[in-house]
C-alpha positions as CSV (number, residue, x, y, z in Angstrom):
1,M,-13.5,-8.3,0.0
2,I,-11.8,-10.5,2.7
3,P,-8.4,-11.9,1.4
4,Q,-8.5,-15.0,3.5
5,Y,-5.1,-16.1,2.0
6,A,-3.5,-13.6,4.4
7,Y,-4.7,-15.6,7.4
8,D,-4.2,-19.3,6.4
9,D,-2.5,-21.5,3.8
10,E,-5.5,-21.6,1.4
11,S,-5.7,-19.5,-1.8
12,T,-9.1,-18.2,-0.8
13,I,-10.9,-14.8,-1.1
14,Y,-14.3,-14.1,0.6
15,L,-16.8,-11.6,-0.7
16,R,-19.3,-10.4,1.9
17,R,-22.3,-8.1,1.7
18,T,-22.1,-5.1,4.1
19,A,-24.2,-2.1,4.9
20,R,-21.5,-0.4,7.0
21,L,-20.6,3.1,6.1
22,P,-16.8,3.2,6.7
23,T,-14.5,2.6,3.7
24,T,-13.1,-0.6,5.3
25,S,-15.1,-3.6,6.3
26,S,-14.4,-6.6,8.5
27,T,-15.9,-9.9,9.4
28,A,-16.0,-11.7,12.8
29,K,-16.6,-15.3,13.6
30,G,-20.2,-16.1,12.9
31,D,-20.7,-13.4,10.3
32,T,-22.3,-14.6,7.0
33,I,-19.9,-14.8,4.0
34,G,-21.6,-14.1,0.7
35,H,-19.3,-16.0,-1.7
36,V,-16.1,-18.0,-1.2
37,Y,-13.6,-18.3,-4.1
38,K,-10.8,-20.9,-3.9
39,F,-8.0,-20.9,-6.5
40,H,-5.4,-23.5,-7.7
41,T,-2.6,-20.9,-7.8
42,S,-1.8,-17.6,-6.2
43,E,-1.3,-16.0,-9.6
44,S,-4.9,-16.8,-10.6
45,M,-6.1,-15.5,-7.2
46,F,-4.2,-12.3,-7.6
47,D,-5.7,-11.9,-11.2
48,F,-9.2,-12.2,-9.6
49,Q,-8.3,-9.7,-6.9
50,K,-7.1,-7.2,-9.5
51,A,-10.5,-7.4,-11.3
52,L,-12.1,-6.4,-8.0
53,T,-9.7,-3.8,-6.7
54,S,-8.0,-2.5,-10.0
55,E,-4.7,-3.1,-8.2
56,R,-2.3,-6.0,-9.0
57,V,-0.2,-7.7,-6.4
58,Y,3.4,-7.6,-7.7
59,Q,5.1,-8.7,-4.5
60,H,3.8,-11.3,-2.0
61,L,6.1,-12.3,0.9
62,V,5.4,-14.3,4.1
63,K,8.3,-16.6,4.9
64,R,10.9,-13.8,4.3
65,V,9.4,-11.3,6.7
66,A,9.9,-11.9,10.5
67,S,7.7,-9.0,11.8
68,V,6.4,-5.5,11.4
69,K,6.9,-3.0,14.2
70,F,5.2,0.4,14.3
71,K,4.6,3.4,16.6
72,R,1.5,5.6,16.5
73,S,2.4,9.3,16.8
74,S,-0.3,9.7,19.5
75,E,1.1,6.8,21.7
76,N,4.3,6.2,23.7
77,G,4.4,2.5,23.2
78,T,5.0,0.4,20.0
79,H,3.1,-2.5,18.5
80,S,4.4,-5.6,16.6
81,Y,2.9,-8.0,14.1
82,H,4.4,-11.5,13.6
83,D,3.7,-14.0,10.9
84,V,3.4,-11.1,8.5
85,C,2.1,-11.2,4.9
86,L,3.8,-8.3,3.1
87,Q,2.5,-7.2,-0.3
88,L,3.1,-4.4,-2.8
89,W,0.2,-3.4,-5.1
90,H,0.1,-1.2,-8.2
91,E,-2.5,-0.6,-10.9
92,N,0.0,-1.3,-13.7
93,P,3.3,-2.9,-12.5
94,P,6.0,-4.2,-14.9
95,A,5.1,-7.6,-16.4
96,D,8.1,-9.3,-14.8
97,A,7.7,-7.7,-11.3
98,L,5.7,-10.4,-9.5
99,F,7.5,-12.6,-7.1
100,T,6.1,-14.6,-4.2
101,D,7.2,-17.1,-1.6
102,V,3.8,-18.8,-1.9
103,A,3.0,-19.4,1.7
104,S,0.3,-17.5,3.5
105,G,-0.6,-16.8,7.1
106,G,-1.1,-13.6,9.0
107,S,-1.8,-11.8,12.3
108,G,-5.5,-10.9,11.7
109,S,-4.9,-7.2,10.6
110,F,-3.9,-5.2,7.5
111,L,-1.7,-2.2,7.6
112,T,-2.1,-0.2,4.4
113,C,-0.1,2.8,3.1
114,F,0.4,4.4,-0.3
115,L,3.7,4.8,-2.0
116,T,4.3,8.5,-2.0
117,D,7.2,10.9,-1.8
118,D,6.1,11.7,1.8
119,I,7.5,8.3,2.8
120,T,11.3,7.6,2.8
121,L,12.8,4.1,3.1
122,E,15.8,4.0,5.4
123,H,18.2,1.1,5.6
124,E,21.6,0.6,7.1
125,D,24.1,-1.8,5.4
126,H,23.7,-5.4,6.4
127,D,20.8,-4.6,8.7
128,L,17.6,-6.7,8.3
129,K,15.4,-3.8,9.3
130,L,13.8,-1.6,6.6
131,M,12.3,1.6,8.1
132,L,9.4,3.7,6.6
133,V,9.8,7.2,8.0
134,P,8.4,10.7,7.1
135,T,10.4,12.4,4.3
136,K,12.4,15.4,5.2
137,Y,12.2,17.9,2.3
138,G,14.8,20.5,1.7
139,G,14.8,23.6,-0.6
140,Y,12.1,25.2,-2.7
141,S,9.8,24.3,-5.5
142,W,10.6,26.1,-8.8
143,K,6.8,26.7,-9.1
144,S,6.4,28.3,-5.7
145,P,8.5,30.7,-3.5
146,K,7.4,28.7,-0.4
147,P,9.7,25.9,0.9
148,W,8.6,22.3,0.7
149,K,6.6,21.3,3.8
150,S,7.9,18.1,5.3
151,P,5.3,15.6,6.7
152,K,5.6,14.9,10.4
153,T,4.2,11.3,10.2
154,V,3.7,8.3,8.0
155,K,0.1,8.0,7.0
156,A,-1.3,4.4,7.2
157,A,-4.5,2.5,8.0
158,I,-5.0,-0.6,10.1
159,R,-7.8,-2.8,8.9
160,G,-9.2,-5.6,11.1
161,S,-8.0,-6.9,14.4
162,E,-7.2,-10.2,16.1
163,S,-10.9,-11.0,16.4
164,R,-12.2,-9.4,13.2
165,K,-10.6,-10.1,9.8
166,G,-9.8,-7.0,7.8
167,G,-11.1,-6.3,4.3
168,F,-11.7,-3.7,1.6
169,R,-15.0,-2.0,0.5
170,L,-15.6,-2.6,-3.2
171,D,-18.9,-0.6,-3.7
172,K,-17.4,2.9,-3.7
173,D,-14.0,4.2,-5.0
174,K,-12.3,0.9,-4.3
175,I,-8.8,1.7,-3.1
176,S,-8.2,5.4,-3.5
177,P,-5.3,7.6,-2.6
178,D,-7.8,10.1,-1.4
179,D,-8.5,7.8,1.6
180,Q,-5.0,8.6,2.9
181,D,-6.2,11.9,4.4
182,S,-8.3,9.8,6.9
183,F,-5.5,7.4,7.7
184,E,-3.8,7.3,11.1
185,N,-0.5,9.0,11.9
186,F,2.6,6.9,12.6
187,S,6.0,8.0,13.7
188,Y,7.6,5.1,11.9
189,I,6.9,1.6,10.5
190,H,9.7,-1.0,10.7
191,I,9.7,-4.1,8.5
192,N,12.1,-6.8,9.8
193,F,13.2,-9.3,7.1
194,R,14.6,-12.7,7.6
195,D,17.3,-12.3,5.0
196,L,19.0,-9.5,3.2
197,E,18.2,-10.7,-0.3
198,Y,14.5,-10.2,-0.1
199,L,14.9,-6.9,1.8
200,N,16.9,-5.6,-1.2
201,K,14.3,-7.0,-3.6
202,F,11.5,-5.2,-1.8
203,K,13.5,-2.0,-1.6
204,K,14.4,-2.2,-5.4
205,L,10.7,-2.7,-6.4
206,W,9.5,0.1,-4.1
207,N,12.1,2.5,-5.6
208,K,11.2,1.4,-9.1
209,M,7.5,2.0,-8.7
210,M,8.2,5.4,-7.0
211,A,10.3,6.4,-10.1
212,M,7.4,5.4,-12.3
213,R,4.9,7.5,-10.3
214,R,7.2,10.5,-10.4
215,T,7.6,10.2,-14.2
216,E,3.8,9.9,-14.6
217,R,3.3,12.9,-12.3
218,E,5.7,15.0,-14.3
219,R,3.9,14.0,-17.5
220,I,0.5,15.0,-16.1
221,S,2.0,18.3,-14.8
222,G,3.4,19.1,-18.3
223,V,0.0,18.4,-19.9
224,R,-1.6,20.8,-17.4
225,D,0.9,23.5,-18.1
226,K,0.3,23.3,-21.8
227,L,-3.4,23.5,-21.3
228,K,-3.0,26.6,-19.2
229,E,-0.8,28.2,-21.9
230,A,-3.3,27.4,-24.5
231,I,-6.1,29.1,-22.4
232,R,-4.0,32.2,-21.9
233,A,-2.9,32.5,-25.6
234,P,-4.7,35.2,-27.6
235,L,-7.3,33.9,-30.0
236,A,-6.3,34.5,-33.7
237,V,-9.2,35.4,-36.0
238,N,-8.8,35.5,-39.7
């Protein structure tokens, strides 16, 4: 799936057949596109995209983001993307979460990362820069005598390039958190906003979705603990 809306002002998604093995796909000029879908509104386009990826876009920003700057942990220099299309995806966001500034346009690449506790958002008051940095854990888990191990990097994947448009494979596990293990290591990712209002909206939604993920993780952990207790309990026979 090639989300063409990230590259120009048209609400368009391309689907392309591919035999490549990697979990990401790309298309260059001259490649054959299997199907082209054009939509009247961005909302209907995102509904179609969710049917393909199982993830809903609940934030879509272009005009409010000036650039993204990042540093790979293996390199000394930094890289920057301008004319950025910034999105947040979730499989089941709140119904009132979506907001968009409508316009499209992008640099030719995607940078993908998952919302996890291993990433911390840092922001100084009145600064227009939002920083994604590795989380520094402290203390111990109540389930283990070992201290929490802090990540050294932010895990993210860059899809596509200036000459090849990035996309997503749809024939395997779609977009899976398990892919994160194969992502690149970044020392930091900086998102530079044009105004403080939309920075705060992005940060609020990020924190809200993180809270939902933690609640769901605790629920699943509680179910697992009950199953373990049930397995260890003696069998009563009348």
